C-alpha positions in Angstrom: 151.9 99.0 177.2 153.1 98.0 173.7 153.0 100.5 170.9 150.1 100.5 168.4 151.5 98.9 165.2 150.4 100.8 162.1 150.6 100.0 158.4 150.0 102.6 155.7 148.5 101.8 152.3 148.6 104.8 149.9 149.9 105.2 146.3 151.5 108.5 147.1 155.1 108.2 148.1 154.9 111.7 149.8 152.0 110.5 151.9 153.7 107.3 153.0 156.9 109.2 153.8 155.3 112.1 155.8 152.8 109.8 157.6 155.6 107.5 158.6 157.7 110.3 160.0 154.9 112.0 161.8 153.4 108.8 163.4 156.7 107.4 164.5 157.3 110.6 166.4 154.2 110.0 168.5 154.7 108.1 171.7 152.8 104.8 171.7 152.7 104.4 167.9 155.1 102.6 165.6 154.7 102.3 161.8 155.7 98.8 160.9 155.4 99.3 157.1 153.8 100.9 154.1 152.8 100.0 150.6 151.7 101.7 147.4 148.7 99.3 146.9 146.7 96.7 148.7 148.2 93.7 146.8 151.7 94.6 147.9 150.4 95.5 151.4 148.9 92.0 151.8 152.3 90.4 151.1 154.1 92.6 153.6 151.5 92.4 156.4 151.7 88.6 156.3 155.1 88.9 158.0 153.8 91.2 160.8 150.1 92.0 161.1 149.4 95.6 162.2 146.9 96.8 164.9 145.6 99.6 162.7 145.7 100.2 158.9 145.7 103.7 157.4 144.1 103.2 154.0 143.6 105.4 150.9 140.6 104.8 148.5 141.8 105.3 145.0 144.9 103.1 144.2 146.2 101.0 141.4 145.5 97.3 140.9 143.0 97.2 143.8 140.9 100.0 145.2 140.6 100.6 148.9 137.0 99.6 149.3 137.5 96.2 147.6 140.5 95.6 149.9 138.5 96.7 153.0 135.7 94.3 152.3 138.2 91.5 151.7 140.0 92.5 154.9 136.8 92.5 157.1 135.9 89.1 155.7 139.3 87.4 156.2 141.1 89.3 158.9 139.0 92.1 160.6 141.4 94.9 161.5 140.7 98.5 162.5 141.0 100.7 159.4 141.2 104.5 159.2 140.3 105.9 155.8 142.7 108.8 154.8 141.3 110.1 151.6 141.1 113.2 149.4 137.7 114.7 149.6 135.6 115.3 146.5 131.9 115.0 146.0 132.4 111.5 144.5 135.0 110.8 147.2 132.5 111.5 150.0 130.1 109.0 148.6 132.8 106.4 148.1 134.2 106.9 151.5 130.7 106.5 153.0 130.7 103.1 151.3 134.0 102.4 153.1 132.5 103.3 156.4 129.6 101.0 155.7 132.1 98.3 154.8 133.7 98.5 158.2 136.1 101.5 158.4 136.4 102.8 161.9 137.3 106.5 161.2 137.8 109.0 158.5 140.7 111.5 158.0 140.1 114.0 155.3 143.3 115.0 153.3 143.3 117.9 150.9 144.3 117.9 147.2 146.7 120.8 147.8 149.0 121.5 150.7 149.1 117.8 151.5 152.5 117.7 153.2 151.7 120.7 155.5 148.3 119.2 156.3 149.8 115.9 157.4 152.5 117.7 159.5 149.8 120.0 161.1 147.5 117.1 161.8 150.0 114.9 163.7 147.9 114.9 166.9 144.6 114.3 165.0 146.1 111.3 163.3 147.7 110.0 166.4 144.5 110.3 168.5 142.4 108.6 165.7 144.9 105.7 165.5 145.0 105.2 169.3 141.2 105.2 169.3 140.9 102.8 166.4 143.3 100.4 168.2 140.6 99.9 170.9 137.8 99.3 168.5 135.9 96.1 168.9 135.9 94.6 165.4 133.5 91.9 166.4 130.9 94.6 166.6 131.6 96.3 163.3 129.4 93.9 161.3 126.3 94.7 163.5 124.9 97.0 161.0 135.6 111.5 165.7 136.5 112.1 164.8 139.6 113.0 166.8 140.8 116.5 166.6 144.1 118.3 167.3 145.1 119.1 170.9 143.5 122.4 171.8 142.2 123.9 175.0 139.2 121.7 175.9 136.3 124.1 176.0 132.9 123.3 177.5 129.4 123.8 176.1 129.3 127.1 178.0 131.3 128.6 175.2 128.5 128.0 172.7 125.3 127.6 174.7 125.0 130.4 177.2 123.1 129.9 180.4 119.7 131.5 179.8 118.6 130.9 183.4 115.7 129.0 181.9 112.8 127.7 183.9 112.1 124.0 183.8 109.4 123.2 181.2 106.2 121.4 182.1 106.2 117.8 180.9 104.1 117.1 177.8 103.4 114.0 175.7 105.6 115.4 172.9 109.1 114.1 172.8 112.3 115.2 171.0 115.3 112.7 170.9 118.9 113.9 171.0 121.6 111.4 170.0 125.3 111.7 170.3 127.9 109.3 168.9 131.4 109.1 167.4 133.7 106.1 166.5 131.5 103.3 165.4 128.5 105.5 165.2 127.8 105.3 161.5 127.0 101.6 161.9 125.2 102.1 165.1 123.0 104.9 163.7 122.2 102.9 160.7 121.1 100.0 162.9 118.9 102.3 165.0 117.3 104.5 162.4 116.5 101.7 159.9 114.4 100.1 162.6 112.2 103.2 163.4 108.6 103.7 162.2 107.5 106.8 160.4 105.7 107.9 163.6 109.0 108.1 165.6 109.6 111.4 167.4 111.8 114.0 165.9 115.5 113.5 166.3 118.6 115.7 166.4 121.9 113.9 166.0 125.5 114.7 166.3 127.9 112.1 164.7 131.6 113.1 164.7 132.8 113.1 161.1 134.3 115.5 158.6 132.0 118.1 157.2 132.3 116.8 153.6 130.7 113.5 154.7 127.6 114.3 156.8 125.4 115.2 153.8 126.3 112.0 152.0 125.9 110.0 155.2 122.4 111.5 155.8 121.4 110.9 152.2 122.4 107.3 152.3 120.4 106.7 155.5 117.5 108.4 153.9 117.4 105.8 151.2 117.3 103.0 153.9 114.9 104.3 156.5 111.1 104.7 156.7 111.8 108.0 158.5 113.3 111.0 156.7 117.0 111.7 157.4 118.8 114.7 156.2 121.7 117.1 157.1 120.4 119.9 159.3 120.1 123.5 158.1 119.7 126.5 160.3 116.0 127.0 161.3 114.9 123.4 160.3 111.9 122.4 162.3 112.1 119.2 164.4 109.0 117.1 163.6 107.9 113.4 164.0 109.4 111.1 161.4 112.4 113.3 160.8 116.1 112.9 161.9 118.4 115.9 161.5 122.1 115.2 161.5 124.4 118.1 162.4 126.8 119.3 159.6 130.3 118.1 160.3 131.5 121.7 160.3 129.1 123.3 162.7 127.5 123.0 166.1 123.8 122.2 166.2 121.5 123.4 169.1 117.9 122.7 169.8 115.7 125.8 170.3 112.1 126.1 171.3 109.7 128.6 169.6 106.3 128.4 171.2 105.1 124.8 170.8 107.7 124.1 168.1 111.3 122.9 168.2 113.8 124.1 165.6 117.6 123.7 165.3 120.2 126.4 165.2 123.3 125.6 163.2 126.2 127.8 163.9 130.0 128.0 164.0 132.0 128.5 167.1 135.0 127.0 168.9 135.7 123.3 169.4 133.8 122.1 172.4 135.1 118.9 174.2 137.6 119.1 171.2 134.8 118.7 168.7 132.6 120.7 166.3 129.8 119.6 166.2 129.8 118.7 169.8 127.4 116.4 171.6 127.8 118.5 174.7 126.5 121.5 172.9 123.5 119.6 171.5 122.7 118.0 174.9 123.0 121.2 176.8 120.7 123.1 174.5 118.3 120.2 174.6 118.2 120.4 178.4 117.4 124.1 178.2 114.9 123.9 175.4 113.1 120.6 176.0 113.8 119.6 179.6 111.6 116.7 180.7 110.2 116.4 177.1 113.5 115.1 175.8 115.3 111.8 175.5 119.0 111.8 175.4 121.0 108.9 174.0 124.7 108.6 174.0 126.3 105.8 171.9 129.6 104.3 170.9 132.5 106.7 170.7 136.0 107.6 171.9 136.5 110.4 174.6 133.9 112.1 176.8 132.0 114.5 174.5 128.4 114.5 175.6 128.9 113.2 179.2 128.5 116.6 180.8 125.6 117.6 178.5 123.8 114.3 179.4 124.1 115.1 183.1 122.4 118.5 182.4 119.6 116.7 180.5 119.2 114.3 183.4 119.0 117.2 185.9 116.5 118.9 183.7 114.2 115.9 183.9 115.0 114.3 180.5 115.2 110.5 180.1 118.9 109.7 179.6 120.1 106.4 178.0 123.7 105.1 177.4 124.6 102.2 175.0 126.2 99.3 176.9 129.8 98.2 176.7 128.9 94.9 175.1 127.4 96.5 172.0 129.7 99.5 171.7 132.6 99.5 169.2 134.4 101.9 171.5 133.0 102.2 175.0 134.3 105.7 175.7 131.5 108.4 175.6 128.8 106.2 177.3 131.3 105.1 180.0 132.1 108.8 180.9 128.4 109.7 181.0 127.7 106.8 183.3 130.6 107.8 185.6 129.2 111.3 186.0 125.9 109.9 187.2 123.8 111.4 184.4 122.4 108.1 182.9 119.0 106.6 183.8 119.4 103.4 181.8 122.2 101.4 180.2 120.9 99.3 177.3 122.2 97.3 174.4 122.0 98.6 170.8 118.9 96.4 170.0 116.9 98.1 172.7 117.5 101.7 171.5 115.1 101.7 168.6 112.3 100.4 170.8 112.9 103.1 173.4 112.8 105.8 170.7 109.7 104.5 169.1 107.9 104.3 172.5 109.2 107.7 173.6 108.6 107.1 177.3 108.9 109.9 179.8 111.6 109.6 182.4 109.2 108.6 185.2 107.4 106.0 183.1 110.7 104.5 182.0 112.0 104.3 185.6 108.8 102.7 186.8 108.7 100.1 184.0 112.4 99.2 184.6 112.0 98.9 188.4 113.7 102.1 189.5 112.6 104.1 192.4 
């Protein structure tokens, strides 16, 4: 298989040098060029077009967002934003995600060289994942992590030897997504009525971005969307998005559902982890839950979805045709924990109707 060709656009000579050295050392990746600003980059890329572009936001002559929008209009190409994080930077970078960026890498203001050297695997995984993104799906509207022992949800969600819950008419919806998920979530959540059941969501992205992401969605949706805080109650018309720094678990207290936001090790190489959310949802809600796994690289959420399925929850996977990266849904399907495979346009309808597993299977002709 040919190497993934990468082009770096950043006004920092240090960033360009270190990124080039680190990425060229990764098997399967070749940096074919770099530039200090988008105008210079365009001239160089005309000679050899890259598979993936690593792009800064604040640069002279043309900013990264303007370049990104132009790029998506003229020559759609997977773009990874590699940007310094400030409060303003988080908002601007969310604009970049909305404009079509595939992934975000957060670089610090200090200790930059060491960060880039330490994050070699993170950057490589993100680039390889971006190379498989279906750019024809980006207009329809994580994060990768360093190689570490791949823990399971057991490390965060202990087995409480819970008894299966009785089915009720109340529903809670748990959603997991990664690469391409910002666009997919916007598509889904903006089409939900205020009466939609309460939702708990894990989207792989850096911690500095989840609050800005939730705030932006809140301005677009009929439902309320916000970053989750420990102890928040899950209620109809509300979507809680896990902070990018912590796991989020669903807990039941009497007739109410609340979220627990906590630290802990990386699970399935992520924090927050979809597996952690889904496993806790299986334990706390059982047949009263709907689990939805959407576009994303890797297999986070596949095992948790199987646990939800076995606990009697309705489990849905986004189909390959509408995924930007058909990774997480594919792995969930392979494990046999999925009741239905549907296109992105069908997901808002399923959430709004909030069917039980049995009623969904009967309606869709399953035994």
